[in-house]
PDB file of N, CA, C and O in Angstrom:
ATOM      1  N   UNK A   1       2.960 110.630  29.298  1.00  0.00           N
ATOM      2  CA  UNK A   1       3.528 111.348  30.327  1.00  0.00           C
ATOM      3  C   UNK A   1       3.602 112.633  29.990  1.00  0.00           C
ATOM      4  O   UNK A   1       4.076 113.019  28.921  1.00  0.00           O
ATOM      5  N   UNK A   2       3.163 113.336  30.831  1.00  0.00           N
ATOM      6  CA  UNK A   2       3.282 115.002  30.573  1.00  0.00           C
ATOM      7  C   UNK A   2       4.591 115.528  31.237  1.00  0.00           C
ATOM      8  O   UNK A   2       4.938 115.188  32.369  1.00  0.00           O
ATOM      9  N   UNK A   3       5.230 116.313  30.509  1.00  0.00           N
ATOM     10  CA  UNK A   3       6.409 116.956  30.963  1.00  0.00           C
ATOM     11  C   UNK A   3       6.197 118.209  31.801  1.00  0.00           C
ATOM     12  O   UNK A   3       5.620 119.210  31.375  1.00  0.00           O
ATOM     13  N   UNK A   4       6.583 118.114  32.731  1.00  0.00           N
ATOM     14  CA  UNK A   4       6.581 119.289  33.920  1.00  0.00           C
ATOM     15  C   UNK A   4       7.721 120.288  33.596  1.00  0.00           C
ATOM     16  O   UNK A   4       8.887 119.927  33.434  1.00  0.00           O
ATOM     17  N   UNK A   5       7.298 121.565  33.514  1.00  0.00           N
ATOM     18  CA  UNK A   5       8.313 122.759  33.386  1.00  0.00           C
ATOM     19  C   UNK A   5       9.009 122.925  34.718  1.00  0.00           C
ATOM     20  O   UNK A   5       8.416 122.990  35.794  1.00  0.00           O
ATOM     21  N   UNK A   6      10.361 122.989  34.547  1.00  0.00           N
ATOM     22  CA  UNK A   6      11.125 122.898  35.945  1.00  0.00           C
ATOM     23  C   UNK A   6      11.753 124.403  35.717  1.00  0.00           C
ATOM     24  O   UNK A   6      12.479 124.652  34.755  1.00  0.00           O
ATOM     25  N   UNK A   7      11.392 125.371  36.705  1.00  0.00           N
ATOM     26  CA  UNK A   7      11.892 126.710  36.667  1.00  0.00           C
ATOM     27  C   UNK A   7      12.982 126.793  37.849  1.00  0.00           C
ATOM     28  O   UNK A   7      12.820 126.345  38.984  1.00  0.00           O
ATOM     29  N   UNK A   8      14.065 127.419  37.384  1.00  0.00           N
ATOM     30  CA  UNK A   8      15.204 127.590  38.325  1.00  0.00           C
ATOM     31  C   UNK A   8      14.816 128.962  38.921  1.00  0.00           C
ATOM     32  O   UNK A   8      14.228 129.826  38.270  1.00  0.00           O
ATOM     33  N   UNK A   9      15.198 129.095  40.227  1.00  0.00           N
ATOM     34  CA  UNK A   9      14.841 130.533  40.869  1.00  0.00           C
ATOM     35  C   UNK A   9      16.337 131.074  41.137  1.00  0.00           C
ATOM     36  O   UNK A   9      17.096 130.299  41.720  1.00  0.00           O
ATOM     37  N   UNK A  10      16.757 132.176  40.808  1.00  0.00           N
ATOM     38  CA  UNK A  10      17.844 132.839  41.060  1.00  0.00           C
ATOM     39  C   UNK A  10      17.925 133.331  42.582  1.00  0.00           C
ATOM     40  O   UNK A  10      17.052 134.050  43.067  1.00  0.00           O
ATOM     41  N   UNK A  11      18.769 132.996  43.120  1.00  0.00           N
ATOM     42  CA  UNK A  11      19.073 133.542  44.448  1.00  0.00           C
ATOM     43  C   UNK A  11      19.834 134.888  44.426  1.00  0.00           C
ATOM     44  O   UNK A  11      21.044 134.925  44.202  1.00  0.00           O
ATOM     45  N   UNK A  12      19.127 135.941  44.655  1.00  0.00           N
ATOM     46  CA  UNK A  12      19.938 137.108  44.579  1.00  0.00           C
ATOM     47  C   UNK A  12      19.468 137.774  45.980  1.00  0.00           C
ATOM     48  O   UNK A  12      18.341 137.883  46.464  1.00  0.00           O
ATOM     49  N   UNK A  13      20.706 138.169  46.444  1.00  0.00           N
ATOM     50  CA  UNK A  13      20.644 138.799  47.773  1.00  0.00           C
ATOM     51  C   UNK A  13      21.285 140.279  47.764  1.00  0.00           C
ATOM     52  O   UNK A  13      22.340 140.508  47.172  1.00  0.00           O
ATOM     53  N   UNK A  14      20.638 141.166  48.395  1.00  0.00           N
ATOM     54  CA  UNK A  14      21.103 142.613  48.264  1.00  0.00           C
ATOM     55  C   UNK A  14      22.355 142.620  49.202  1.00  0.00           C
ATOM     56  O   UNK A  14      22.618 141.773  50.057  1.00  0.00           O
ATOM     57  N   UNK A  15      22.988 143.599  48.920  1.00  0.00           N
ATOM     58  CA  UNK A  15      24.421 143.818  49.700  1.00  0.00           C
ATOM     59  C   UNK A  15      24.095 143.890  51.242  1.00  0.00           C
ATOM     60  O   UNK A  15      24.903 143.475  52.072  1.00  0.00           O
ATOM     61  N   UNK A  16      22.963 144.397  51.567  1.00  0.00           N
ATOM     62  CA  UNK A  16      22.605 144.789  52.936  1.00  0.00           C
ATOM     63  C   UNK A  16      22.871 143.471  53.647  1.00  0.00           C
ATOM     64  O   UNK A  16      23.545 143.480  54.677  1.00  0.00           O
ATOM     65  N   UNK A  17      22.389 142.361  53.164  1.00  0.00           N
ATOM     66  CA  UNK A  17      22.439 141.073  53.983  1.00  0.00           C
ATOM     67  C   UNK A  17      23.782 140.889  54.203  1.00  0.00           C
ATOM     68  O   UNK A  17      24.137 140.788  55.377  1.00  0.00           O
ATOM     69  N   UNK A  18      24.746 140.812  53.188  1.00  0.00           N
ATOM     70  CA  UNK A  18      26.038 140.495  53.425  1.00  0.00           C
ATOM     71  C   UNK A  18      26.796 141.287  54.503  1.00  0.00           C
ATOM     72  O   UNK A  18      27.509 140.747  55.349  1.00  0.00           O
ATOM     73  N   UNK A  19      26.590 142.578  54.407  1.00  0.00           N
ATOM     74  CA  UNK A  19      27.163 143.515  55.465  1.00  0.00           C
ATOM     75  C   UNK A  19      26.614 143.555  56.718  1.00  0.00           C
ATOM     76  O   UNK A  19      27.294 143.989  57.649  1.00  0.00           O
ATOM     77  N   UNK A  20      25.491 143.173  56.894  1.00  0.00           N
ATOM     78  CA  UNK A  20      24.777 142.905  58.205  1.00  0.00           C
ATOM     79  C   UNK A  20      25.314 141.590  58.737  1.00  0.00           C
ATOM     80  O   UNK A  20      25.544 141.405  59.932  1.00  0.00           O
ATOM     81  N   UNK A  21      25.461 140.872  57.978  1.00  0.00           N
ATOM     82  CA  UNK A  21      25.870 139.303  58.142  1.00  0.00           C
ATOM     83  C   UNK A  21      27.382 139.625  59.068  1.00  0.00           C
ATOM     84  O   UNK A  21      27.651 139.200  60.191  1.00  0.00           O
ATOM     85  N   UNK A  22      28.186 140.471  58.220  1.00  0.00           N
ATOM     86  CA  UNK A  22      29.574 140.435  58.894  1.00  0.00           C
ATOM     87  C   UNK A  22      29.537 141.408  59.998  1.00  0.00           C
ATOM     88  O   UNK A  22      30.448 141.318  60.821  1.00  0.00           O
ATOM     89  N   UNK A  23      28.592 142.377  60.174  1.00  0.00           N
ATOM     90  CA  UNK A  23      28.617 143.065  61.486  1.00  0.00           C
ATOM     91  C   UNK A  23      28.129 142.164  62.532  1.00  0.00           C
ATOM     92  O   UNK A  23      28.626 142.256  63.654  1.00  0.00           O
ATOM     93  N   UNK A  24      27.110 141.206  62.264  1.00  0.00           N
ATOM     94  CA  UNK A  24      26.535 140.342  63.425  1.00  0.00           C
ATOM     95  C   UNK A  24      27.802 139.339  63.622  1.00  0.00           C
ATOM     96  O   UNK A  24      27.933 138.836  64.738  1.00  0.00           O
ATOM     97  N   UNK A  25      28.598 139.068  62.758  1.00  0.00           N
ATOM     98  CA  UNK A  25      29.681 137.987  62.911  1.00  0.00           C
ATOM     99  C   UNK A  25      30.566 138.815  64.050  1.00  0.00           C
ATOM    100  O   UNK A  25      30.747 138.377  65.186  1.00  0.00           O
ATOM    101  N   UNK A  26      31.052 139.994  63.598  1.00  0.00           N
ATOM    102  CA  UNK A  26      31.902 140.756  64.519  1.00  0.00           C
ATOM    103  C   UNK A  26      31.383 140.944  65.970  1.00  0.00           C
ATOM    104  O   UNK A  26      32.121 140.785  66.942  1.00  0.00           O
ATOM    105  N   UNK A  27      30.054 141.296  66.068  1.00  0.00           N
ATOM    106  CA  UNK A  27      29.517 141.490  67.445  1.00  0.00           C
ATOM    107  C   UNK A  27      29.382 140.170  68.179  1.00  0.00           C
ATOM    108  O   UNK A  27      29.679 140.080  69.370  1.00  0.00           O
ATOM    109  N   UNK A  28      29.004 139.309  67.579  1.00  0.00           N
ATOM    110  CA  UNK A  28      29.100 137.987  68.355  1.00  0.00           C
ATOM    111  C   UNK A  28      30.607 137.484  68.858  1.00  0.00           C
ATOM    112  O   UNK A  28      30.770 136.853  69.902  1.00  0.00           O
ATOM    113  N   UNK A  29      31.669 137.857  67.965  1.00  0.00           N
ATOM    114  CA  UNK A  29      33.020 137.306  68.262  1.00  0.00           C
ATOM    115  C   UNK A  29      33.579 138.207  69.397  1.00  0.00           C
ATOM    116  O   UNK A  29      34.543 137.853  70.076  1.00  0.00           O
ATOM    117  N   UNK A  30      32.975 139.308  69.561  1.00  0.00           N
ATOM    118  CA  UNK A  30      33.498 140.130  70.738  1.00  0.00           C
ATOM    119  C   UNK A  30      32.842 139.441  72.026  1.00  0.00           C
ATOM    120  O   UNK A  30      33.386 139.635  73.113  1.00  0.00           O
ATOM    121  N   UNK A  31      31.711 138.654  71.949  1.00  0.00           N
ATOM    122  CA  UNK A  31      31.181 138.212  73.075  1.00  0.00           C
ATOM    123  C   UNK A  31      31.978 136.816  73.323  1.00  0.00           C
ATOM    124  O   UNK A  31      31.610 136.230  74.341  1.00  0.00           O
ATOM    125  N   UNK A  32      32.891 136.249  72.656  1.00  0.00           N
ATOM    126  CA  UNK A  32      33.531 135.022  72.780  1.00  0.00           C
ATOM    127  C   UNK A  32      34.641 135.209  73.783  1.00  0.00           C
ATOM    128  O   UNK A  32      35.562 136.017  73.666  1.00  0.00           O
ATOM    129  N   UNK A  33      34.441 134.329  74.832  1.00  0.00           N
ATOM    130  CA  UNK A  33      35.769 134.300  75.971  1.00  0.00           C
ATOM    131  C   UNK A  33      36.702 133.112  75.546  1.00  0.00           C
ATOM    132  O   UNK A  33      36.304 131.947  75.549  1.00  0.00           O
ATOM    133  N   UNK A  34      37.916 133.470  75.195  1.00  0.00           N
ATOM    134  CA  UNK A  34      38.649 132.378  74.824  1.00  0.00           C
ATOM    135  C   UNK A  34      39.451 131.856  76.145  1.00  0.00           C
ATOM    136  O   UNK A  34      39.698 132.648  77.054  1.00  0.00           O
ATOM    137  N   UNK A  35      39.846 130.492  76.212  1.00  0.00           N
ATOM    138  CA  UNK A  35      40.395 130.079  77.389  1.00  0.00           C
ATOM    139  C   UNK A  35      41.839 130.547  77.448  1.00  0.00           C
ATOM    140  O   UNK A  35      42.491 130.804  76.436  1.00  0.00           O
ATOM    141  N   UNK A  36      42.331 130.649  78.764  1.00  0.00           N
ATOM    142  CA  UNK A  36      43.804 131.116  79.034  1.00  0.00           C
ATOM    143  C   UNK A  36      44.613 130.131  78.706  1.00  0.00           C
ATOM    144  O   UNK A  36      44.124 129.042  78.408  1.00  0.00           O
ATOM    145  N   UNK A  37      46.155 130.349  78.697  1.00  0.00           N
ATOM    146  CA  UNK A  37      46.951 129.347  78.393  1.00  0.00           C
ATOM    147  C   UNK A  37      47.023 128.268  79.548  1.00  0.00           C
ATOM    148  O   UNK A  37      47.392 127.124  79.284  1.00  0.00           O
ATOM    149  N   UNK A  38      46.692 128.614  80.737  1.00  0.00           N
ATOM    150  CA  UNK A  38      46.784 127.615  81.900  1.00  0.00           C
ATOM    151  C   UNK A  38      45.434 126.609  81.606  1.00  0.00           C
ATOM    152  O   UNK A  38      45.386 125.417  81.909  1.00  0.00           O
ATOM    153  N   UNK A  39      44.540 127.254  81.054  1.00  0.00           N
ATOM    154  CA  UNK A  39      43.261 126.620  81.062  1.00  0.00           C
ATOM    155  C   UNK A  39      43.488 125.567  79.787  1.00  0.00           C
ATOM    156  O   UNK A  39      42.996 124.448  79.934  1.00  0.00           O
ATOM    157  N   UNK A  40      44.117 125.817  78.692  1.00  0.00           N
ATOM    158  CA  UNK A  40      44.264 125.004  77.586  1.00  0.00           C
ATOM    159  C   UNK A  40      45.484 123.925  78.156  1.00  0.00           C
ATOM    160  O   UNK A  40      45.336 122.722  77.940  1.00  0.00           O
ATOM    161  N   UNK A  41      46.286 124.257  78.645  1.00  0.00           N
ATOM    162  CA  UNK A  41      47.277 123.145  79.121  1.00  0.00           C
ATOM    163  C   UNK A  41      46.639 122.113  79.924  1.00  0.00           C
ATOM    164  O   UNK A  41      46.930 120.934  79.722  1.00  0.00           O
ATOM    165  N   UNK A  42      45.593 122.526  81.031  1.00  0.00           N
ATOM    166  CA  UNK A  42      45.025 121.812  81.790  1.00  0.00           C
ATOM    167  C   UNK A  42      44.232 120.842  81.138  1.00  0.00           C
ATOM    168  O   UNK A  42      44.339 119.629  81.321  1.00  0.00           O
ATOM    169  N   UNK A  43      43.349 121.450  80.293  1.00  0.00           N
ATOM    170  CA  UNK A  43      42.448 120.345  79.301  1.00  0.00           C
ATOM    171  C   UNK A  43      43.168 119.516  78.280  1.00  0.00           C
ATOM    172  O   UNK A  43      42.609 118.551  77.759  1.00  0.00           O
ATOM    173  N   UNK A  44      44.434 119.879  77.970  1.00  0.00           N
ATOM    174  CA  UNK A  44      45.267 119.109  77.049  1.00  0.00           C
ATOM    175  C   UNK A  44      45.917 117.777  77.909  1.00  0.00           C
ATOM    176  O   UNK A  44      45.983 116.633  77.461  1.00  0.00           O
ATOM    177  N   UNK A  45      46.332 118.179  79.121  1.00  0.00           N
ATOM    178  CA  UNK A  45      46.768 117.163  79.977  1.00  0.00           C
ATOM    179  C   UNK A  45      45.703 116.096  80.349  1.00  0.00           C
ATOM    180  O   UNK A  45      45.931 114.888  80.411  1.00  0.00           O
ATOM    181  N   UNK A  46      44.410 116.751  80.610  1.00  0.00           N
ATOM    182  CA  UNK A  46      43.323 115.894  81.103  1.00  0.00           C
ATOM    183  C   UNK A  46      43.100 114.802  79.940  1.00  0.00           C
ATOM    184  O   UNK A  46      43.081 113.577  80.055  1.00  0.00           O
ATOM    185  N   UNK A  47      42.930 115.629  78.738  1.00  0.00           N
ATOM    186  CA  UNK A  47      42.581 114.722  77.365  1.00  0.00           C
ATOM    187  C   UNK A  47      43.766 113.600  77.231  1.00  0.00           C
ATOM    188  O   UNK A  47      43.431 112.423  77.093  1.00  0.00           O
ATOM    189  N   UNK A  48      44.891 113.892  77.264  1.00  0.00           N
ATOM    190  CA  UNK A  48      45.889 112.965  77.094  1.00  0.00           C
ATOM    191  C   UNK A  48      46.011 111.902  78.227  1.00  0.00           C
ATOM    192  O   UNK A  48      46.445 110.819  77.834  1.00  0.00           O
ATOM    193  N   UNK A  49      45.750 111.983  79.400  1.00  0.00           N
ATOM    194  CA  UNK A  49      45.566 111.167  80.396  1.00  0.00           C
ATOM    195  C   UNK A  49      44.310 110.083  80.082  1.00  0.00           C
ATOM    196  O   UNK A  49      44.419 108.863  80.206  1.00  0.00           O
ATOM    197  N   UNK A  50      43.273 110.691  79.713  1.00  0.00           N
ATOM    198  CA  UNK A  50      41.937 110.006  79.487  1.00  0.00           C
ATOM    199  C   UNK A  50      42.288 109.002  78.131  1.00  0.00           C
ATOM    200  O   UNK A  50      41.883 107.841  78.180  1.00  0.00           O
ATOM    201  N   UNK A  51      42.898 109.378  77.161  1.00  0.00           N
ATOM    202  CA  UNK A  51      43.404 108.698  76.149  1.00  0.00           C
ATOM    203  C   UNK A  51      44.267 107.506  76.561  1.00  0.00           C
ATOM    204  O   UNK A  51      44.077 106.368  76.132  1.00  0.00           O
ATOM    205  N   UNK A  52      45.273 107.863  77.463  1.00  0.00           N
ATOM    206  CA  UNK A  52      46.221 106.656  77.839  1.00  0.00           C
ATOM    207  C   UNK A  52      45.369 105.709  78.779  1.00  0.00           C
ATOM    208  O   UNK A  52      45.612 104.503  78.815  1.00  0.00           O
ATOM    209  N   UNK A  53      44.463 106.227  79.464  1.00  0.00           N
ATOM    210  CA  UNK A  53      43.739 105.235  80.263  1.00  0.00           C
ATOM    211  C   UNK A  53      42.701 104.518  79.172  1.00  0.00           C
ATOM    212  O   UNK A  53      42.462 103.326  79.367  1.00  0.00           O
ATOM    213  N   UNK A  54      42.224 105.016  78.310  1.00  0.00           N
ATOM    214  CA  UNK A  54      41.457 104.166  77.322  1.00  0.00           C
ATOM    215  C   UNK A  54      42.418 103.084  76.596  1.00  0.00           C
ATOM    216  O   UNK A  54      42.061 101.910  76.507  1.00  0.00           O
ATOM    217  N   UNK A  55      43.514 103.488  76.141  1.00  0.00           N
ATOM    218  CA  UNK A  55      44.489 102.714  75.505  1.00  0.00           C
ATOM    219  C   UNK A  55      44.764 101.518  76.561  1.00  0.00           C
ATOM    220  O   UNK A  55      44.641 100.351  76.188  1.00  0.00           O
ATOM    221  N   UNK A  56      45.126 101.823  77.841  1.00  0.00           N
ATOM    222  CA  UNK A  56      45.441 100.741  78.583  1.00  0.00           C
ATOM    223  C   UNK A  56      44.299  99.737  78.901  1.00  0.00           C
ATOM    224  O   UNK A  56      44.565  98.561  79.147  1.00  0.00           O
ATOM    225  N   UNK A  57      43.023 100.210  78.894  1.00  0.00           N
ATOM    226  CA  UNK A  57      41.806  99.384  79.154  1.00  0.00           C
ATOM    227  C   UNK A  57      41.799  98.558  78.020  1.00  0.00           C
ATOM    228  O   UNK A  57      41.778  97.339  78.190  1.00  0.00           O
ATOM    229  N   UNK A  58      41.815  99.047  76.855  1.00  0.00           N
ATOM    230  CA  UNK A  58      41.744  98.229  75.447  1.00  0.00           C
ATOM    231  C   UNK A  58      42.639  97.110  75.286  1.00  0.00           C
ATOM    232  O   UNK A  58      42.403  95.969  74.889  1.00  0.00           O
ATOM    233  N   UNK A  59      43.870  97.731  75.725  1.00  0.00           N
ATOM    234  CA  UNK A  59      44.989  96.573  75.716  1.00  0.00           C
ATOM    235  C   UNK A  59      44.867  95.490  76.464  1.00  0.00           C
ATOM    236  O   UNK A  59      45.200  94.382  76.044  1.00  0.00           O
ATOM    237  N   UNK A  60      44.271  95.735  77.905  1.00  0.00           N
ATOM    238  CA  UNK A  60      43.912  94.659  78.870  1.00  0.00           C
ATOM    239  C   UNK A  60      42.897  93.902  78.426  1.00  0.00           C
ATOM    240  O   UNK A  60      42.892  92.680  78.571  1.00  0.00           O
ATOM    241  N   UNK A  61      41.862  94.620  77.793  1.00  0.00           N
ATOM    242  CA  UNK A  61      40.707  93.515  77.204  1.00  0.00           C
ATOM    243  C   UNK A  61      41.122  92.918  76.127  1.00  0.00           C
ATOM    244  O   UNK A  61      40.408  91.953  75.855  1.00  0.00           O
ATOM    245  N   UNK A  62      42.099  93.113  75.299  1.00  0.00           N
ATOM    246  CA  UNK A  62      42.465  92.600  74.030  1.00  0.00           C
ATOM    247  C   UNK A  62      43.283  91.213  74.583  1.00  0.00           C
ATOM    248  O   UNK A  62      43.097  90.054  74.212  1.00  0.00           O
ATOM    249  N   UNK A  63      44.236  91.712  75.580  1.00  0.00           N
ATOM    250  CA  UNK A  63      45.013  90.527  76.400  1.00  0.00           C
ATOM    251  C   UNK A  63      44.114  89.454  76.855  1.00  0.00           C
ATOM    252  O   UNK A  63      44.215  88.279  76.505  1.00  0.00           O
ATOM    253  N   UNK A  64      43.189  89.951  77.690  1.00  0.00           N
ATOM    254  CA  UNK A  64      42.183  89.092  78.493  1.00  0.00           C
ATOM    255  C   UNK A  64      41.575  88.242  77.466  1.00  0.00           C
ATOM    256  O   UNK A  64      41.664  87.028  77.650  1.00  0.00           O
ATOM    257  N   UNK A  65      40.894  88.717  76.281  1.00  0.00           N
ATOM    258  CA  UNK A  65      40.278  87.931  75.304  1.00  0.00           C
ATOM    259  C   UNK A  65      41.295  87.003  74.595  1.00  0.00           C
ATOM    260  O   UNK A  65      40.923  85.842  74.422  1.00  0.00           O
ATOM    261  N   UNK A  66      42.521  87.352  74.164  1.00  0.00           N
ATOM    262  CA  UNK A  66      43.328  86.440  73.726  1.00  0.00           C
ATOM    263  C   UNK A  66      43.743  85.273  74.547  1.00  0.00           C
ATOM    264  O   UNK A  66      43.990  84.161  74.082  1.00  0.00           O
ATOM    265  N   UNK A  67      43.798  85.587  75.732  1.00  0.00           N
ATOM    266  CA  UNK A  67      44.114  84.351  76.679  1.00  0.00           C
ATOM    267  C   UNK A  67      42.855  83.487  76.552  1.00  0.00           C
ATOM    268  O   UNK A  67      42.989  82.316  76.198  1.00  0.00           O
ATOM    269  N   UNK A  68      41.707  83.957  76.803  1.00  0.00           N
ATOM    270  CA  UNK A  68      40.450  83.244  76.875  1.00  0.00           C
ATOM    271  C   UNK A  68      40.302  82.415  75.578  1.00  0.00           C
ATOM    272  O   UNK A  68      39.944  81.237  75.586  1.00  0.00           O
ATOM    273  N   UNK A  69      40.632  83.180  74.363  1.00  0.00           N
ATOM    274  CA  UNK A  69      40.728  82.293  73.125  1.00  0.00           C
ATOM    275  C   UNK A  69      41.655  81.291  72.854  1.00  0.00           C
ATOM    276  O   UNK A  69      41.397  80.318  72.145  1.00  0.00           O
ATOM    277  N   UNK A  70      42.780  81.505  73.421  1.00  0.00           N
ATOM    278  CA  UNK A  70      43.892  80.439  73.440  1.00  0.00           C
ATOM    279  C   UNK A  70      43.383  79.433  74.360  1.00  0.00           C
ATOM    280  O   UNK A  70      44.072  78.423  74.216  1.00  0.00           O
ATOM    281  N   UNK A  71      42.501  79.263  75.225  1.00  0.00           N
ATOM    282  CA  UNK A  71      42.342  78.239  76.117  1.00  0.00           C
ATOM    283  C   UNK A  71      41.262  77.475  75.445  1.00  0.00           C
ATOM    284  O   UNK A  71      41.142  76.303  75.802  1.00  0.00           O
ATOM    285  N   UNK A  72      40.456  77.929  74.537  1.00  0.00           N
ATOM    286  CA  UNK A  72      39.582  76.987  73.790  1.00  0.00           C
ATOM    287  C   UNK A  72      40.087  76.453  72.467  1.00  0.00           C
ATOM    288  O   UNK A  72      39.397  75.671  71.813  1.00  0.00           O
TER     289      UNK A  72
END
């Protein structure tokens, strides 16, 4: 079996790439529109209601299946 020589390539990046990356991140962050407090509250309440509905659904499903299992 012949041994193959494995060479590791060093990743060298000039500083220009790092500074341009930071500049690009800053310019993209200026385009971001964050939700207002009212929107955050509205989405939070909607999420909690949805979670409670799911919990109720699975509790009823569990109860129904336990009753069916108890019959047999």
